C-alpha positions in Angstrom: 5.5 28.3 49.6 2.2 30.2 49.2 3.5 31.9 46.0 4.4 28.5 44.6 0.9 27.1 45.4 -0.6 30.0 43.4 1.8 29.7 40.5 1.4 25.9 40.1 -2.2 25.9 38.7 -1.3 28.8 36.3 1.8 27.0 35.1 -0.2 23.7 34.6 -2.9 25.6 32.7 -0.4 27.3 30.4 1.4 24.0 29.8 -1.9 22.2 28.9 -2.9 25.1 26.5 0.4 25.0 24.6 0.6 21.2 24.4 -2.4 21.2 22.1 -0.9 23.7 19.7 2.8 22.6 19.4 3.5 20.4 16.4 -0.2 19.6 15.8 -1.2 19.2 12.2 -5.0 19.3 11.5 -4.7 17.0 8.5 -4.7 13.2 8.8 -1.3 11.7 7.7 -2.9 10.0 4.8 -4.1 13.4 3.5 -0.6 14.9 3.6 1.4 12.1 2.0 1.3 11.0 -1.6 0.1 7.5 -2.3 2.8 4.9 -3.0 2.5 3.5 -6.5 4.4 0.7 -8.1 4.9 0.3 -11.8 2.6 -2.2 -13.5 4.1 -5.6 -14.1 4.5 -5.7 -17.9 4.0 -9.5 -18.1 0.7 -9.3 -16.3 -0.3 -6.3 -18.4 0.5 -8.1 -21.7 -1.5 -11.2 -20.6 -4.6 -9.1 -19.7 -4.3 -7.0 -22.9 -4.2 -10.2 -25.0 -7.5 -11.3 -23.4 -6.3 -13.9 -21.0 -7.0 -14.3 -17.3 -4.3 -13.7 -14.6 -4.3 -15.9 -11.5 -1.9 -15.7 -8.6 0.4 -18.6 -7.8 0.2 -19.2 -4.0 2.7 -20.8 -1.7 1.7 -21.2 2.0 -1.1 -18.7 1.4 1.2 -16.0 0.0 1.1 -15.0 -3.7 4.6 -15.6 -5.1 3.9 -15.3 -8.9 1.1 -15.1 -11.5 0.1 -17.3 -14.3 -1.6 -16.5 -17.5 -4.6 -18.7 -18.4 -6.5 -19.1 -21.7 -10.2 -19.2 -20.6 -11.1 -21.2 -23.8 -8.6 -24.0 -23.4 -7.7 -23.7 -19.7 -4.0 -23.8 -20.9 -1.8 -21.9 -18.5 1.8 -20.7 -18.1 3.7 -18.3 -16.0 3.2 -14.7 -17.0 6.9 -14.1 -17.6 7.2 -17.2 -19.8 4.2 -15.9 -21.8 5.7 -12.5 -22.0 9.0 -13.9 -23.3 7.1 -16.1 -25.8 8.5 -19.3 -24.1 4.9 -20.6 -23.7 2.0 -20.3 -26.2 -1.6 -20.2 -25.0 
């Protein structure tokens, strides 16, 4: 029993020392993973490149689509309709 009482603090100290080293990476996860990128929406890109404004279409506070707006006439249509030339601004 006495040997066990002497060995217990030593074992606990060794366990605590190794716990800090095993599997620990000094870098933050955001520094080790590449950022996730999505391809640009070609319809939004075309609208902006043509000099129009892009505005989100909201449903229940959630953006579900975008619309392309001519700032001079306030005429608007969905970005994909504009992209397919189904709507002229």
